[in-house]
N, C-alpha and C positions, 0 to 999 in steps of 0.2 A: 413485606408483608407481617403479621403480627399470631404471635406465639401466646398463649397463656390459656388459663382454665375456659371453660367452655360457661357462660352466664347460666343461671334461672332462666330458661325461658318462662316461664309465670309471674318473676318479679317483677312488679312497678317500681321503674327508676325513674324518682325526681319528677317534678312537676306533678304531684300532690295529688296523682292517681292511686287507684286502691291496686290490692294484690287481686291477682286474675287465678281462677282455677276452672276457667269455663274450657278449654279444649285438652282432651287429655294427652299425658304424656306420651303417649307409645300410635299415636292415631297414625296412620296412614292417609295421610294429603293426596293420594296419587290414586284413591277411591271415592268414586262420585258415592256410593253408600255410606261411607262413612263421615263423609263431608255435609252431605245433605240434610241431616236431623239439626245440626250444629248452625245450620246456614238459616234454614227454619224457627227456628229457636229465636235468632237474632229479628225476624222478620214479623215475627210475633209477638214478641215480649212488650209489655205495654213498658212505655215510656215517658216520665212527666215529670220530671225534675233534672236540675242541671248532675245532681250527684247520681241519679238515673244515667243519664244521658253519659256521663265521663266513664262510668261502668261499659253500658253499651259499647260505645266506642273502644275501649279497651279488650274486650273479649271479642271484638269485630279484629282488630289487630292483630290478635293470637290466634285467631282461624286463619286470618288470609295468612299469616305468616308460615303458618304450618303447611296449607295449600303452597305457596310459594316454595319453601328450600323441597316439597315433594319434587316438584319438577324442576327445582335446580340440579338435583340427583340424577333424576334422571337423562337430562341435556348433557351434564358434565360426564356422564357414563356414555353415551350415544357419540360425544364427541371425539372423545379419547379412545374410541375404539368403533370405527366406524364401519372396518369389517365385522364388528361378531355381530350376529343376525340377532339375536338374543335382545342385547343392547338396542339396536336399530327398530326390531319391533315393540318392544315395550314406550320406547318414545313414541313411535306412531299409533300405538293403541292408548297411550294416553291423550293423544292430540284429537283423537277419534273421540274418545269418552267423557274426559273430564272438563277442558275448556268450552266445548257447545253447552254444557250446564254451567259451569263457573259462571261465565262472562252475564248471562241473563239475569242470575241471580245477585251478581254484583252490582247492576244497572239497579235493581230493585230496591238494595239497599244502599245503595247511592242516592236514588229518589226518597228513599226513605228519611235518611241522614242530612237530605236538605232540608226537606220538610223539618224534621226534629231541629236543626237548627233554626228555622223561622219560630217555630213553637216554643222554643225554651231558651233564654236569654243565657248568654256566655261567656266568658273573657275572649273581646274581641282580639286582642293582645295574643291569645295562647292558641284561637282557632279561627281565627279573620281568615287565612291564606289557606285552609286546610277546606274550609265552607267554599270558596272561593275556586277552590281546585275541583272538588266532590259536582260544585253545580253543573262546572265546563263538562266534567266525566258526564253529568247526565244529557248535557245538550246535546253532545255529541254521538251518544249509542245510541245503536241501531241493531234491534236484533239481527236483521237479513244481514249485516257483518259479520254476525259470528259464524259461519261456517266458511264465508271467503278469507277468515284468518284461518284459518284453520287447514284451507287449503295451501295458506301462500306460505303457512310453516311448512309444509308436506313439503312444497317447491323448492325453501331453501334447505328443508334435509338431500332432497336431493341433489342440489348442488354443492354441501358439503361433500358426500360420496362422492361426486365427479370429482373433486380434487383433491379427497381423501387417495382416491386411488392414483393419482399421478406420481410417475418416480421415470426416471432419466436413467436408462445404462450409458455411464462415464467413467472411462476408464479403467472399466472392468468388472465394476460393482455396477448393485441396482442401487439406485441413490431418490432419498423425497426431494420433493422441490424444494425445501428447506435447505437441506445439504447439501445443494448443488451452489449456495449462496458464497458457501467460502473460496471457490474454483472464480468467483469472479473479482478475488482480491487477489488474483495471481499476479505475479507480473511478468509472466510469459503473455504478452497480448495474444497468442494465437488460443492458447488455454483459457482465457478470459473470453474471446469468440467462441468459440467451439462449444463453451457451458451454456455461453445466456442464448445458443442459436437451439443446442439440445432443451432446454427450457420453451422457448418460445413456441420450438415445434410441437411438443408434447403439450405445450397449453392449447395452440391452434388445433389437436387435432380432435379436441373437445370444444372446440369454439360453437360449433352451429347444435350440439346439445345445450350449453348452455345458454346460446340465444334462444331456443325454445321457451326452456326457464322464465328465462327474461320476459319474455313478450307475454307469456301467461301471468305474470306476476305484474306486469302493468297494465294490463287489460282489468284485472282483480282491482290492485290501487285505485285504480280512475272510477271501478263500480261502485267500491267502499266510498269516496268521495261525494258521488253521484247519489247517492244513496242518503248520507250525509246533509244532501243541501250545497253542498261545494262544489263550484264551477270544474276545479281541478285538483289532482292530489298532493301538491305542493301546498293548498293554502289549505286543504284540511289537515295535511298530516301536522303542519305548521302549529294549529289548532289543539290536536290530539296530545302534542308534546308539551303542551301550556305553556306556550313562549309567550308570557302577557309582557314581556320588558323590552321588543324589542320582534321588527316586522321582515319581508320576505326583503324590502327595500331595504334595510338598514341590512343584510346578509348580500346584496347588490352592490351599496357601499364597501362593506367590507373585498368584493371581489377589488374592486377597483383602486383602494389602498393598497392592496396587495402588489397589483399591477404598476403602482407608480412605485413603489419604495420596494419592494422586495423582489420582483422581478429582474431588475438593474441590479441587486446584492447578487442574486446568486449567479448571473450572467457574466458578474465578472470573476468571479470565482471560478464557471467553466472555463473563462480565458486562461487563467494562470492556472490551470487543470492541462489545458492542451499545449501553455508555452511548458511547462513541466515534465509533460509527456515526451514532447517532441513528436506530434502527430501534427497530421495537416487539418485534421477536422477530428472530431470527439465522436465515436463512435457509442450504443448504448450501454458496452460492456467494458465504454472508459472509465465508470461511474463511481463502481469502490473501490478500484484497485489504491491505494497510497504511489498517488502523482509522483514523489520521490523515490520510487525504485524500493521503497522497504520492505520486508516482509510483514506481512497482514498481521493483523494485532491477534491474540489469543490468548483472552483473559481466562478463558478454564476449560477443560475438557469434557467434563459430566455434569449433566445437572443438578446433582450433588453437591460438588467441589462450588459451582455457582452459589447455591444458597450457606454454603459455609464463610465464604469471599463476603458476600452481600450483607452476611449478617455481622462480619468484624464493623464492615462499612456505617452499618447503620448504630451498633457499640458507641461508634466514634464519633458518630454527626449528633445525635440527640440520643441519651440515656434509654427514656420513656419510648422512642421508635423501636430502638436496638430491643426494647421487651420483646411489645408488639412483635415484632417480627421473630425473634425467639418462638415464643407460643404458637407459632404454623408448624413445626415438628420440621421432617426430612423431606427430602424427593421421595413421589408415591407412597408419600403417608395420603392421611387423608384429605388434606391442603393442595398437594402442589402434582402435578404431570409436568415435567420441564422438557424431557427429551423429543427430539422430532425421531418417529419411524413412519413406515409404512401403516397406512390405517388410522390415521388420527389426521384426523380434519386440524386445515391449515389456521393459521393466527394464533391471536392468544387475548386471552379476558381474565379478569376477576370477576366470578361469580362470587356474592354475598349468601348463604343461606340465611333465612333469614329468622328464623325461629332460634337456632342454636346459635345464631350472631357468629357464625366460624366463616370467614371467606376462604374461596377456592380458586387458585392461578394456576392456570394451564397455558403453555406456551411449546414451540417447536425449539427447543435450546439447538446449535449446530455446531456449539464451540467458538460464535463472531463477536463483536464486539458491540452490535444492533442487538444481541440476546443479553448482555449488560444494562441495554438501554428498556427493552421489554421487561427485565425483570425489577427495576427498581421504579419504572410506570406502574408497574399491576401491582408493584408493595405500597406504592402512593394509593393507590384505590382502596387496598387493604387496610390501611392504614385509615383511610374516611370513614371507612366501615366502622371499623372498633369507636373510635371517638365519639363517634354519634348513636352508638350502641345500646347507652344507658337510654337512649329515647323511647319510650315505651308503646308510642303511636308509629305503626310502618310506615303511614303516611311521608312522618316526617325523618324516617331514615330513609325516603326515595328523596338523593338530594337529586336537585337538575343537575344532569349533564354536562352544562357548561362551565358548572364548578365542581363537581366529579374530577373533570381532564383537568382542573388546574391543581388537584392533589394530587396524580398522580405526575403531572410532566413537571410538576415543581421539583419533585423527588431527581429528575431526571439531572437537575440543573444544582441545584443542592448537595446531591454527593461527590462530585464534581471534585475537589478535595481531596477525597480518601476511596481515590480509584488508585492510589499506588497498590491497595489490597489487589486489584487484579491484575495488576503489571509488576513485573521487577526493576524499570529501570523508568527514571522520570521523564525521558525523550515519549517512551512507549504513551504512560500517562497524560503527558499533554499533547500528541497526535489524538490520544482518545476524546480529552476536552476539547480540543479546537475544531473536530468532527462533530462534536457532541454543540458547540456553540454556532460555530455554521449552520448545521444541520436543523438547530430548534426556530432559525429564521427562515430558513431556505423550504422547509416541512410545510409553511406558509402557504407556498405555489400550490402544492400537492391538493393542499385542502381545500385552497378555491379553485381547484379545476375539477373534485369531485362535486364540489357543490354547485358550483354551475355548471353542471351537467347535467345533474340531475332536476335543477331549476329547468334547462332545456326540455327536459325527459316529459316533465308532468305536465307543463306548460304548453307542449303542442302533440296534442293529442290525436291518432292514429296515424303517428311519422309513423315512417319505412324502417327497415333495417338498414337502409342506403344510408336515411336521411340522418336517422342515426349517427352511422358510422361517421358520414361528415360533419355530423355538432361535434361529436369528440375530438375528430381532427382539429377542426378552428381552436375549443377551447383547448384542448393539452398544449397547443402550437402556443396561443395566447401568453400561456402561465409556466410551458413547461422551458428545461434545458436548452442551449444551446446545444445542440447534437444533429445527426447526422442521420435520416434511418432511409438512404438510397439502398435499395432492394430489400427492403425488408417491412415494406409496406403493409403485409396483413397484419407482421406483430402491433406494429404502431397501432392499426386502426382498430382491434380488440385486445388493447394494454389495458382500459375499463374494468374487464372480467375478472381480472387478478383483486379487484377491489369487495371485498367479502359486503361490506357495509350495503352497498349497492343492493345486494340483494338479501340480506337478512335483518336489515339495519336501514330504512332507508331514509334518507335527511340527517342521521346523525351522524356527520359529520363535519358541519359548521361551528359544533360545540369542541373541538379540537383547534380551530383556528382563534376563539373569544378565549378560550381555557389557555393557549400558548400565550397570547399574551399577557395574562393574568398572572402564569407563573414565571415570567420574566421579569414581572412586576415585582414578584415577592424574591427572586435569585437580586434585583436589584438592591432590595429593602437590605439585603446582608451583605451588597459589598459597598452600599452608602451608609446606612446605621449599623446592623453587625449582624452576622449567623445569629446570635441568639434572640435578637429583637424579630427579626425576619420567622424562625419558627416558631416563635411565640405567637406569632400575627396568624400564619398558617397553621397550628393548631387549634388556635382558639375558632379562628372562621370555619375550620369542617369540623368542630364542637354542634356546631347550631344544626349539621346535616341539610334536611330541606325546610327547616321549619321557619325560616325566612326569607322575602322574596330573594330573589337572587341581585338587584343589587346592592340591596344590604349585604347578601354574603361578600362580594366584592368590597364593600365599605368594611369588613369586620377586620378584611385582611389590610387595609387602608391602600385599594387600589381603586381607580376610577371603573367604572362599569360600560365602556366606549373603545369600540372599533372600528373608527373610523379612521382617515388618513393621517390626521395629526398623532393619534397614541401611536398607529405603525410606524410612523417616520423617526417618532423618537427613540423608538425602540431599538427601530435597526441602526441607530444614530449610536445606542449607549454598546450595544454588542459589537458594532465593528470598535470602538472604543479599547472594547474592554481586548480583542482579538488582538489588536496593537501592542498591548503589553504582553502579552503570552507567546513565550520562546517557542519557537516549533523544531 
């Protein structure tokens, strides 16, 4: 990610917009009493010219950024310390107090903004996409959905709290679920099996509580869709994500492309793994261990060590990216919380604090190579945020997720030549590179699994838990590894509960698949053209933020906006070719 001085949040940076001091520097964006007068001012302020509308847009953007950053800080604190009552209470109180008032006034502002765009002639090149996005937001907003969204956020908080408390007693110590990952890489199959079963049993202990949460979520999400005039939540959420450039049918076409080209690729490697391990069948605990019996990769011991090594990686890859990453500081500072510990929410994320333009990276590092992948992935998100931070309008700093993930996934691939910073031998670095290349394609099977499962869930209204379980088994077997779940039927049936996106970010997953194809495309630019040219295209495209339509962002990186069978098949073939050149 990036490290540099905080920008002046009141400065208008480019695009001809004037400076604003509308929002006090020290405003408490988590306090509705502090926000309300400023939002009321925006609603009531006369706007009669293009210049006045530009200032109004800039003032609104800064106020929205202040409110967004306050939410970000509360969420960050809560996920870093799910066992801290004060942090949980502050987040819960915020959800009760601010969004129920902020969302209706945001709708009124969107309505006024739409009307102003109709009344005042503005540069369509600059404001056309903002006009389109705002109009769609107005069309979808329903005031009766505001309390439902608050309830959904609280249900997601409960899911995080349940997961944050999960630990396993293993080898005489209490360990978090992420910390158990290293035992799945142990060469002793009995150790791997014991670790895997320990995690599976712990997850299953809470499966009913999580099912209860999810049932409530499904019901409330369908009500959101119904209130907005949609037959099902899938179609509603597709529109709500402002997916102007592809449809649910295109997503299903992606599923078919993955089944056609990627599943055979992944299962070929499953067959190789089974042969190298010398087992009759693969079991779930056989998928992470080195198939040649080598010791697990250990790229670092602590989160701080990971930062220091990653800093050197980015310095070598690109001086500008290295400077940006360095500007973020150290572990447990204002921009990082990396190590796994009890009471911390699962997963990893990058959260851009919109007013200060400072990203925060959260993860659960346990000293595994997957942590390196997460680190450079989230750093890619931070680079995206930094490279478009000069955009004055928050609506254009909010880039589409399909391209946000290009920013992050590209870094997983482009940093590979410099992974000798994490590993002392070329053999170890090549092991990591091979795993990354294989995984960049094989990941598409899990993306298709989760996305197809969500399509089923929200287009089969009123389904039972058993029907949902059967759908999961059918879909996961369509795309999944060639492994035996004999005797592990319960664990297989509830594997979906580990995917936090299903709870906190529904339908935010197909983006990873679309973006992985884009990231592979930029990586191939580096091989066919040059690393310098690939990075130039990467940074050029990221600099637009969300100010261009999605196909234009892909075009800025010289990529096709296509995720059908031809594109997928071509990229699978290219990766197989590169793997053939890499010594193992």
